[in-house]
C-alpha positions in Angstrom: 0.0 0.0 0.0 2.8 2.4 0.9 4.6 2.0 -2.4 1.4 2.8 -4.3 1.0 6.0 -2.3 4.7 6.9 -2.9 4.2 6.4 -6.7 0.8 8.3 -6.8 2.2 11.2 -4.8 5.4 11.6 -6.9 3.5 11.2 -10.2 0.9 13.8 -9.3 3.5 16.3 -8.0 5.9 15.6 -10.8 3.2 15.7 -13.5 1.8 19.0 -12.3 5.4 20.5 -12.1 6.3 19.3 -15.7 3.0 20.6 -17.1 3.6 24.0 -15.4 7.1 24.3 -16.6 6.2 23.4 -20.2 3.3 25.9 -20.1 5.5 28.7 -18.9 8.4 27.9 -21.2 6.0 28.1 -24.1 4.5 31.4 -22.8 8.0 32.9 -22.4 9.2 31.9 -25.8 6.1 33.1 -27.8 6.4 36.8 -27.0 10.1 36.9 -28.0 9.3 35.2 -31.3 6.6 37.7 -31.9 8.9 40.6 -30.8 6.4 41.7 -28.2 7.9 42.7 -24.8 6.3 40.8 -22.0 4.5 42.4 -19.1 6.8 43.7 -16.4 6.9 41.7 -13.2 5.7 44.7 -11.2 2.7 45.4 -13.4 -0.8 44.1 -12.9 -1.2 40.4 -13.2 -4.9 40.3 -13.9 -4.1 38.5 -17.2 -2.3 35.7 -15.4 -4.4 32.6 -15.4 -3.1 31.0 -12.2 -3.7 27.3 -11.5 -6.6 25.8 -13.4 -9.5 24.2 -11.7 -8.4 20.7 -12.8 -4.9 21.5 -11.6 -6.2 22.4 -8.2 -8.2 19.2 -8.0 -5.1 17.1 -9.0 -3.0 19.0 -6.4 -5.6 18.3 -3.7 -5.5 14.6 -4.6 -1.7 14.7 -4.4 -1.9 16.4 -0.9 -4.4 13.8 0.3 -2.2 10.9 -0.9 0.9 12.5 0.6 -0.9 13.2 3.9 -2.1 9.6 4.1 1.5 8.4 3.2 3.0 10.5 5.9 0.6 9.2 8.5 1.0 5.6 7.7 4.8 5.7 7.6 5.4 8.0 10.5 2.8 6.4 12.8 2.8 2.7 12.1 0.9 0.6 14.7 0.8 3.1 17.5 4.5 3.8 17.3 6.4 6.6 15.7 9.2 6.5 13.0 10.9 9.8 12.1 14.0 11.2 10.6 15.4 14.1 8.5 13.8 12.6 5.3 10.4 12.4 6.9 10.9 16.0 8.3 11.6 17.3 4.8 8.6 15.4 3.3 6.3 16.7 5.9 7.7 20.3 5.5 7.0 20.3 1.8 3.7 18.6 2.1 2.6 21.5 4.3 4.3 24.0 2.0 2.4 22.6 -1.0 -0.8 22.8 1.1 -0.2 26.4 1.9 0.5 27.2 -1.7 -2.8 25.4 -2.7 -4.7 27.7 -0.3 -2.9 30.8 -1.6 -3.6 29.9 -5.2 -7.3 30.6 -4.6 -6.5 34.3 -3.9 -3.4 35.1 -5.9 -1.9 34.0 -9.2 1.3 32.3 -7.8 2.3 30.1 -10.7 5.9 31.1 -10.2 5.7 29.7 -6.6 4.1 26.5 -7.9 7.1 25.9 -10.2 9.3 25.9 -7.1 7.1 24.1 -4.6 5.9 21.1 -6.6 9.3 19.8 -7.8 10.7 20.1 -4.3 7.6 18.4 -2.8 8.0 15.5 -5.4 11.6 14.9 -4.4 10.9 15.3 -0.7 8.0 12.8 -0.8 10.4 10.1 -2.1 13.3 10.8 0.3 12.0 8.4 3.0 12.4 5.6 0.6 16.1 6.3 0.3 16.8 7.3 4.0 14.7 5.1 6.1 17.2 4.6 9.0 15.1 6.3 11.6 14.4 5.9 15.3 11.2 4.6 16.7 10.2 7.0 19.5 8.7 5.2 22.5 7.0 8.4 23.8 5.0 9.1 20.6 1.7 8.5 22.3 2.2 11.4 24.8 -0.4 14.1 24.0 2.1 16.9 24.7 4.6 15.4 22.3 2.0 15.0 19.5 1.0 18.7 20.0 4.7 19.7 19.9 5.2 17.6 16.7 2.2 19.1 15.0 3.0 22.7 15.8 6.6 22.3 14.8 5.8 20.9 11.4 3.3 23.5 10.6 5.9 26.2 11.5 8.4 24.5 9.3 6.0 24.4 6.4 5.2 28.1 6.8 8.8 29.1 6.9 9.6 26.9 3.9 7.0 28.7 1.8 8.3 32.0 3.2 11.8 31.1 2.0 10.5 30.3 -1.5 8.6 33.6 -1.5 11.9 35.3 -0.6 13.7 33.6 -3.5 11.1 34.7 -6.0 11.2 38.3 -4.6 15.0 38.4 -5.0 14.6 37.4 -8.6 12.0 40.1 -9.2 14.1 42.7 -7.4 17.1 41.8 -9.6 15.0 42.2 -12.8 13.6 45.6 -11.6 17.1 46.9 -10.8 18.3 45.8 -14.3 15.5 47.8 -15.9 16.2 50.9 -13.7 19.8 50.6 -14.8 18.9 51.4 -18.4 18.1 47.9 -19.7 14.8 47.9 -21.7 12.1 45.4 -20.8 12.6 43.7 -24.2 16.3 43.3 -23.6 15.8 42.1 -20.1 13.2 39.6 -21.3 15.6 38.3 -24.0 18.4 37.9 -21.5 16.2 36.1 -18.9 14.5 33.8 -21.5 12.0 31.5 -19.8 12.7 33.2 -16.5 11.0 36.4 -17.6 7.8 34.6 -18.4 8.0 32.8 -15.1 8.3 36.1 -13.1 5.5 37.7 -15.1 3.0 35.3 -13.5 3.7 36.7 -10.0 1.6 39.4 -8.2 3.1 42.9 -7.7 6.2 43.0 -5.5 4.3 44.8 -2.7 1.7 42.0 -2.6 4.4 39.3 -2.4 6.0 41.3 0.4 2.7 41.5 2.4 2.2 37.7 1.9 5.8 37.0 3.0 5.6 38.8 6.3 2.2 37.3 7.0 3.7 33.9 6.6 6.7 34.8 8.8 4.5 36.3 11.5 2.3 33.2 11.6 5.4 30.9 11.5 7.1 32.9 14.3 4.1 32.5 16.6 4.1 28.7 15.9 7.9 28.5 16.3 7.5 30.2 19.7 4.9 27.6 20.7 7.2 24.9 19.4 10.0 26.0 21.7 7.7 26.3 24.7 6.0 23.0 24.2 9.5 21.4 23.6 10.7 22.8 26.9 7.6 21.4 28.7 7.9 18.0 27.0 11.7 17.8 27.8 10.9 18.6 31.4 8.4 15.7 31.5 10.7 13.3 29.7 14.1 13.9 31.3 13.2 16.2 34.2 15.2 19.0 32.6 13.5 22.0 30.9 16.1 22.7 28.3 18.9 20.7 26.7 21.5 23.0 25.1 22.3 20.6 22.2 22.8 21.6 18.6 19.1 21.3 17.8 18.1 23.6 20.6 20.8 26.2 19.8 19.9 26.4 16.2 16.2 26.5 16.9 16.7 29.4 19.4 19.1 31.2 16.9 16.4 30.9 14.2 13.7 32.2 16.6 15.9 35.2 17.5 16.7 35.9 13.8 13.0 35.8 12.7 12.1 37.9 15.8 14.7 40.5 14.9 13.4 40.6 11.3 9.8 41.2 12.5 10.9 43.8 15.0 13.0 45.7 12.4 10.0 45.5 10.0 7.7 46.9 12.6 10.0 49.6 13.9 11.8 50.9 10.8 9.9 49.2 7.9 12.9 47.1 6.9 12.5 45.7 3.4 14.5 45.0 0.2 17.2 42.6 -0.7 18.9 42.7 2.7 15.7 41.7 4.5 15.0 38.9 2.0 18.5 37.5 2.5 17.9 37.6 6.2 14.8 35.5 5.7 16.8 32.9 3.9 19.6 32.9 6.5 17.0 32.5 9.3 15.4 29.6 7.4 18.8 27.9 6.9 19.3 28.1 10.7 15.9 26.5 11.2 16.8 23.7 8.9 20.0 23.1 10.7 18.1 22.9 14.0 16.5 19.6 13.1 16.8 18.4 9.5 20.5 19.2 9.3 21.4 17.7 12.6 19.5 14.5 11.9 21.1 14.2 8.5 24.5 14.3 10.1 23.7 11.8 12.7 21.6 9.4 10.6 23.4 9.5 7.3 27.0 10.5 8.0 27.5 9.1 11.5 24.9 6.3 11.3 23.6 7.1 14.8 20.0 7.1 15.9 18.9 10.3 17.7 15.8 11.5 19.4 
């Protein structure tokens, strides 16, 4: 049963990603052949079609299949199996789900072309890296709450990081145009990338979405740290273990907190802020996914 779910999930994600890339590649090439400059990335995107109704249905089926797969593989027979590959799979499942919700309100095809290939690869990673630890305390209600909140926070920050990457690409294109490069020349230089960026909403809309995601993720990351402290106190009679996972989690929390504070106080924005988002997300990845990769794959040690 699991192998069927793996195949179905990967085929749906992969098929939707390939269809999207082919569509946008064709859209990007056609204006250049006709010598018509494409619409600037900062202009209105009312003409952008966004994801079709059939595409949304197929993505919803992929999310259902992926969700069932995660549940059956992470929680087999009242136990719990987990590792860095499962963490990445869950992260991008939630990220794809957040994109699916966003797609009803904004034409975010550019984001889809990042999320779906990553979700496809992440969904298959547990097949390659299955050396994980069975957690004996998985039935504890507090641990389940901690696990759920942590993964939702990871998903929100993953989508925020992809938003930041797209915004950096749009910023680069806008700066090139302001430097004297015409839209037609910029489009010819970017090739398919220009058509991809044209599907995005205005930069200010992307920025608003980005900080909403970061704000929600920061609240959940705060709850993750608090629930983790409470759970650790129940498990080992010690509220906080200063291991690599805790250090990087707190570092990421401080970095995202500093970003939100600077945004509130001084309206911080632009490329420096976007790079700070990516650096904060890398710290969050190192907190759990990175540390478990080192222990499980490089050192062949099971960790909690």
